[in-house]
C-alpha positions in Angstrom: 0.0 0.0 0.0 2.7 2.5 1.0 4.7 1.8 -2.2 1.7 2.8 -4.4 1.0 5.8 -2.2 4.5 7.1 -2.5 4.4 6.4 -6.3 1.2 8.4 -6.5 2.7 11.3 -4.6 5.7 11.4 -7.0 3.6 11.2 -10.1 1.3 14.0 -9.0 4.3 16.1 -7.9 5.8 15.7 -11.4 2.5 16.8 -13.0 2.2 19.8 -10.8 5.8 20.7 -11.6 5.2 20.5 -15.3 2.2 22.9 -15.2 4.2 26.1 -14.6 6.9 25.0 -17.0 4.3 24.4 -19.8 2.9 27.9 -19.1 6.4 29.3 -19.1 7.2 27.8 -22.5 4.0 29.2 -24.0 4.7 32.6 -22.6 8.4 32.4 -23.7 7.5 31.5 -27.3 5.0 34.4 -27.3 7.7 36.7 -26.1 10.1 35.6 -28.9 7.4 36.4 -31.4 6.2 39.7 -29.8 9.7 40.7 -28.8 9.4 40.9 -25.0 11.5 39.3 -22.4 10.1 36.7 -20.0 11.7 35.9 -16.6 11.7 32.2 -15.4 11.8 33.2 -11.8 8.1 33.5 -11.1 7.4 30.2 -12.8 10.1 28.5 -10.8 8.7 29.9 -7.6 5.2 28.7 -8.6 6.6 25.2 -9.2 8.2 25.1 -5.7 4.9 26.4 -4.1 2.7 23.9 -5.9 5.0 20.9 -5.3 5.6 22.0 -1.7 1.9 22.4 -1.0 1.1 19.0 -2.5 3.8 17.2 -0.4 2.7 18.9 2.8 -0.9 17.9 2.0 0.0 14.3 1.3 2.0 14.1 4.6 -0.9 15.5 6.5 -3.4 13.1 4.8 -1.1 10.2 5.7 -0.2 11.1 9.3 -3.3 12.8 10.5 -6.1 12.9 7.9 -6.7 9.2 7.7 -6.9 8.8 11.5 -9.2 11.8 12.2 -12.7 10.4 12.5 -16.2 11.4 13.4 -19.3 9.8 14.8 -22.3 10.8 12.6 -25.7 10.6 14.3 -28.6 10.1 11.9 -32.3 9.7 12.9 -34.6 8.1 10.3 -38.3 8.2 10.6 -39.8 5.2 8.8 -43.5 4.6 8.3 -43.2 0.8 8.1 -41.0 0.4 11.2 -42.7 -2.0 13.7 -43.5 -0.3 17.0 -41.3 -2.6 19.1 -38.3 -1.4 17.2 -38.9 2.3 17.6 -35.6 3.8 18.9 -33.4 0.9 17.5 -29.8 2.1 17.6 -27.7 0.7 14.7 -24.0 1.4 14.2 -22.9 1.3 10.6 -19.2 0.9 9.7 -17.5 0.0 6.5 -14.3 -0.4 4.5 -11.7 -1.1 7.2 -9.0 -2.3 4.8 -7.0 -3.7 7.6 -3.6 -3.6 5.8 -3.7 0.2 6.4 -3.9 -0.3 10.2 -0.6 -2.2 10.6 1.4 -0.3 13.2 -1.8 1.6 14.3 -3.4 -1.1 16.4 -4.0 1.4 19.2 -6.1 3.6 17.0 -8.2 0.7 15.8 -8.8 -0.4 19.4 -10.0 3.2 20.1 -12.6 2.9 17.3 -13.8 -0.4 18.7 -14.1 1.1 22.2 -16.0 4.1 20.8 -18.4 1.9 18.9 -19.1 -0.2 22.0 -19.6 2.9 24.1 -22.5 3.9 21.8 -24.4 0.8 23.1 -25.8 -0.1 19.7 -28.6 -2.7 19.4 -26.9 -4.1 16.3 -23.7 -3.4 14.4 -23.6 -3.6 10.6 -20.4 -3.8 8.6 -20.8 -3.3 4.9 -17.6 -4.9 3.5 -14.0 -4.5 2.5 -12.5 -5.9 5.7 -9.2 -6.6 3.9 -7.6 -5.4 0.7 -5.5 -8.3 -0.8 -5.4 -11.3 1.6 -7.2 -12.8 4.6 -3.9 -12.8 6.4 -4.5 -9.0 7.0 -7.2 -9.9 9.4 -5.2 -12.3 11.7 -3.3 -9.7 13.8 -6.5 -7.7 14.4 -8.8 -10.6 15.5 -8.2 -9.8 19.2 -9.3 -6.3 18.7 -12.3 -6.8 16.3 -13.8 -9.6 18.3 -14.4 -7.1 21.1 -17.1 -5.4 19.1 -20.3 -5.9 21.1 -23.9 -4.9 20.3 -26.2 -4.0 23.3 -28.1 -6.8 25.1 -26.8 -9.6 23.0 -27.4 -8.0 19.6 -25.3 -9.2 16.7 -22.6 -7.9 14.5 -23.7 -8.4 10.9 -21.3 -8.3 7.9 -21.3 -8.7 4.1 -18.4 -8.9 1.8 -17.0 -6.1 -0.4 -15.3 -6.3 -3.7 -11.8 -6.4 -2.0 -12.9 -9.3 0.2 -13.2 -11.5 -2.9 -9.5 -10.7 -3.5 -9.8 -9.9 -7.3 -6.8 -7.6 -7.1 -4.4 -10.4 -5.8 -2.9 -11.2 -9.2 -0.5 -13.8 -7.8 -3.4 -16.2 -6.9 -5.2 -18.5 -9.3 -8.9 -19.0 -9.1 -8.7 -22.0 -6.8 -6.3 -20.3 -4.4 -8.5 -17.2 -4.4 -11.6 -19.2 -3.6 -9.9 -20.9 -0.7 -8.7 -17.6 0.6 -12.1 -16.1 0.5 -13.6 -19.1 2.3 -10.9 -18.7 5.0 -11.8 -15.0 5.4 -15.5 -15.9 5.8 -14.5 -18.6 8.3 -12.4 -16.2 10.4 -15.2 -13.6 10.4 -17.8 -16.1 11.6 -15.8 -18.3 13.9 -13.0 -16.1 15.3 -14.7 -12.7 15.3 -18.2 -14.1 16.0 -19.8 -12.0 13.3 -22.9 -13.0 11.4 -21.8 -13.0 7.7 -24.7 -12.9 5.3 -24.0 -14.2 1.8 -27.2 -13.6 0.0 -28.9 -14.5 3.2 -31.0 -13.0 6.0 -31.6 -13.0 9.7 -34.8 -12.2 11.6 -34.7 -10.2 14.8 -37.8 -10.6 17.0 -39.2 -8.3 19.7 -42.4 -9.6 21.0 -44.8 -9.9 18.1 -42.8 -7.6 15.9 -39.8 -8.5 13.8 -37.3 -7.0 11.3 -35.1 -8.8 8.7 -31.4 -8.0 8.2 -30.7 -8.9 4.6 -27.1 -9.4 3.4 -26.3 -9.3 -0.3 -22.9 -10.4 -1.7 -21.1 -7.7 -3.6 -23.1 -6.5 -6.6 -21.2 -3.8 -8.5 -23.5 -2.7 -11.2 -22.2 0.8 -11.6 -19.0 2.3 -13.0 -16.7 -0.4 -11.5 -18.4 -3.8 -12.1 -15.4 -5.8 -10.8 -17.4 -8.3 -8.7 -21.1 -9.3 -9.3 -22.1 -12.0 -6.8 -25.2 -10.5 -5.3 -28.5 -12.3 -5.5 -31.2 -10.0 -4.1 -34.0 -12.5 -4.8 -32.2 -15.1 -2.7 -31.4 -12.7 0.2 -35.1 -11.7 0.3 -36.5 -15.2 0.6 -37.4 -14.7 4.2 -39.8 -11.8 3.3 -40.7 -12.8 -0.2 -40.3 -16.6 -0.6 -41.6 -16.8 -4.2 -40.4 -13.6 -5.8 -39.0 -10.2 -5.2 -41.3 -7.9 -3.2 -42.5 -5.6 -5.9 -43.4 -1.9 -5.4 -46.8 -1.5 -3.6 -46.8 -5.1 -2.5 -47.3 -6.1 1.2 -44.2 -7.1 3.2 -44.8 -8.9 6.5 -41.3 -8.1 7.8 -39.5 -4.7 7.9 -36.1 -5.1 6.2 -32.7 -3.6 6.3 -30.4 -4.4 3.4 -26.6 -4.6 3.7 -24.8 -4.4 0.4 -21.3 -3.1 -0.2 -21.7 -1.2 -3.5 -24.3 1.6 -3.5 -24.9 1.3 -7.2 -27.2 -1.7 -6.5 -29.6 0.6 -4.7 -30.7 2.5 -7.8 -30.3 -0.3 -10.2 -32.0 -3.1 -8.3 -33.4 -2.1 -4.9 -35.4 0.9 -6.1 -36.7 -0.7 -9.2 -37.6 -4.1 -7.8 -38.3 -3.8 -4.1 -39.8 -1.9 -1.3 -36.9 -2.3 1.1 -37.0 0.8 3.4 -33.4 1.0 4.4 -30.2 0.1 2.5 -26.7 0.4 4.0 -23.6 0.6 1.8 -20.0 1.6 1.7 -17.4 1.2 -1.1 -16.9 4.7 -2.3 -14.6 6.2 0.5 -15.8 9.5 -1.1 -12.5 8.9 -3.0 -10.8 9.8 0.3 -11.0 13.4 -0.8 -13.5 16.1 0.0 -12.9 19.8 -0.5 -15.5 22.4 0.5 -18.1 19.7 0.6 -17.3 18.4 -2.9 -15.9 14.9 -3.6 -14.9 13.8 -7.1 -16.6 10.5 -6.2 -19.8 12.1 -7.3 -18.6 11.8 -10.9 -18.6 8.0 -10.6 -21.3 7.3 -8.0 -24.6 9.3 -7.9 -24.9 8.1 -4.3 -21.5 8.3 -2.8 -21.5 9.9 0.7 -24.2 10.1 3.4 -28.0 9.8 3.3 -30.2 9.5 0.1 -33.9 8.9 -0.3 -36.5 8.1 -2.9 -40.0 8.1 -1.7 -40.1 5.9 1.4 -36.8 4.2 0.6 -33.5 5.3 2.2 -29.8 4.6 1.4 -26.9 5.5 3.7 -23.4 5.4 2.2 -20.7 5.2 4.9 -17.4 6.4 3.5 -15.4 4.0 5.6 -12.9 3.9 8.5 -9.9 2.8 6.4 -8.8 3.2 2.8 -7.1 1.6 -0.2 -4.3 4.2 0.2 -3.0 5.5 3.5 -4.3 9.0 2.9 -7.4 11.1 3.4 -8.1 14.8 2.9 -11.5 16.1 4.0 -13.3 12.8 3.6 -13.2 12.1 7.3 -13.5 8.5 8.3 -16.8 7.8 10.0 -18.7 5.7 12.5 -22.4 6.1 11.8 -25.0 5.8 14.5 -28.5 5.4 13.0 -31.5 5.7 15.2 -34.8 4.3 13.7 -38.0 6.0 14.6 -41.5 5.1 13.7 -43.3 8.0 12.1 -46.3 7.6 14.3 -44.3 7.3 17.5 -44.4 10.1 20.0 
């Protein structure tokens, strides 16, 4: 990870250095034609300023930016929420990319402590636990298995595109499949998480219930690297014969966990009445300046809360990253409190 990060810094520094020189050459040629002299000095100073600012920004993003985090509190009022679940506290986290936490175990422990201190009823992790190998998880098992939901609630998880290890070019398909199976085993057996692979789990409170649906990664947007999601299969507990079409009756309120938010617009909105979908994946490109992230150019839903009618999507921009660097796109822990519209 660090090698690619340093290479990226160097490439961008070179491009920034070229910009004033290109302008200088254009002005120099213009001066030769129009017979006026052009000093290189201001262009040289501009080069030093641009490269210096970029290097300082990159250092800040690596040392400080990626470890500054925030707890975002979101309250959602939902018409179809069963009365017994009014006030349900759900912590949503995503995109840990554990290879970036090596040497920063104390910071990860602090995040776990902070999540537990929120006393969530359930915890939902929406994928990309690792980047290239299940071995990235092993040193962090003692920390992550401390995650606890309130009063015996579960930690639910789905797999992200990186968890299928498509970027590990050294492994053949059999080795990759075995590694993915090992990652799932460790999440289930050693972390104690409930990993949903196109599956669901029902939570009961008295006569009321909600379904936690977990879809395997289904990238149907600009980056279709892994398409393993089967929404029909995940929904069998609430629609055993077919997808729950718009305006149909659902006996169980459902929350969908799916890594890539592109599935929400392409499949969830068009084919289901699922009230709440939780996703990650985008990281907001680990860059946000004055509220703008270039991730919007790729993902229409890339950061925060979105709604269409009575259906909501929350995109968590992650606690980790594919590169050890963040500027503006602050890592987040999201606390979502569900409220019934009619509740007082």
